N, C-alpha and C positions, 0 to 999 in steps of 0.2 A: 722128116726133119726133127720131130720131137725126140726121137730116139737118139739122133746124133747130138742134139743140144744137151740132152740128159747125160750122155756119155762125156761130152766136153765139160759139163758142170762138175761131174765126179772127178775128172782129171785135174781141173783147176783146184778143187778142194784138196785133193791129195797133195798136189804140188805146193799149195799154200802152207799146209801143215808141215811138209818136209823142209821147204826152203825158207819159210819165215820163222819156224820154230815157235817159241812161246811169245815172240814179240807181237804186240797188238797191232792191228791195222791202224793207219792214221785216220783222222776224221775226214770224211769226204764231203760232208754236207756243204752245199753252196760253193764248192770249189770247182774250178775248171780241171777236168781230168783228161789226160792225153794217153790213149791206148796205142801202143806201138807193137806191130807184129811184122814178121818177115814177108807176109803176103796173105791174100785172102783167096783160098780155093773155094771150099764150100761155105766157110764163114762160121762154122759151129763154135769154135773157141771164142771168137769175138761176140757172137750172139749170147753165149753164156756169161761172158764177162760184162757185157752191157746190161744184161738183165740183173745180175748181182749188184752192179754199181747203181742202177736206177733205184733200187731199194734204199740206198744210202742218201738219196735226194741231192745229188751233186748239182752245181750250178749249170754245168755243161759237160758233155762227153764228146771229145774229139778223137777220131781214129786217124792214125798216120801209118801208111803202109807203102812200100815201094812198088808193089805189083799186086794185081788181083784180077779175077774173072769178072767181066762186066756184070753179069747177073748177080753175083754175090756182092759186089761193090754196091750195086743198087739196093740190095736187100739191107745191107749194113747201113747205108745212107738213110734208110727209113727208120732205123733204130737209134742212130747217133745224131748229135746235133750238127756235126760236120765230119766229112771224110776227105782226106787228102791222099790221093793215089796217083803217082807219076806215070805208071805203066799199066793201063787197063787193057786186058786182052779178051777176045771173044772166042768163038768156036765151041764145039760140043764138049771138049775135054780140056782141062787146065790143071796143071800141077805147079805149085809155087816154084819148085826146083827148076822147072823148065825156063824160068825167067832169068836164071843166074848162070854165069859161066862156070863158077865153082860154088857148090852149095851142098851142105849136108845138115842133117838134124843133129843137134846136141842132145845127148841123153841127160837124164836127171842127175846122174852122178857127176858128169862134167860141169853142169851148172852149179851144183852144190859145191864142188871144189873151187870154182871161180868165186863164188860168194864167200867161201871160207877164207880165201886168199885176201879178200878186201878187209877183213876184220883186223 
């Protein structure tokens, strides 16, 4: 679990540098923060995000996801102040993509292009 969390932390750092550029992060202290993801499989990315945000002393961290694996949702619920997940699934194996009729990962180039179009 520590290795996957460290890997996710590195990915988050790289993406922040690329997608935020030189813009500073907003102040998070004492604020309610809502983390949104497409789903929780292992939960590595959300664990890394929650750990990083806890250091900023937010008022509350809320996680909102449309789908997730029961075990991982329970794990995230122990780290966040609240978790909202409409479709919780069990079983020995779970991939977020299985919960969608049509789903695909967006690569960083696609996300960067979308953000550039907003400017």
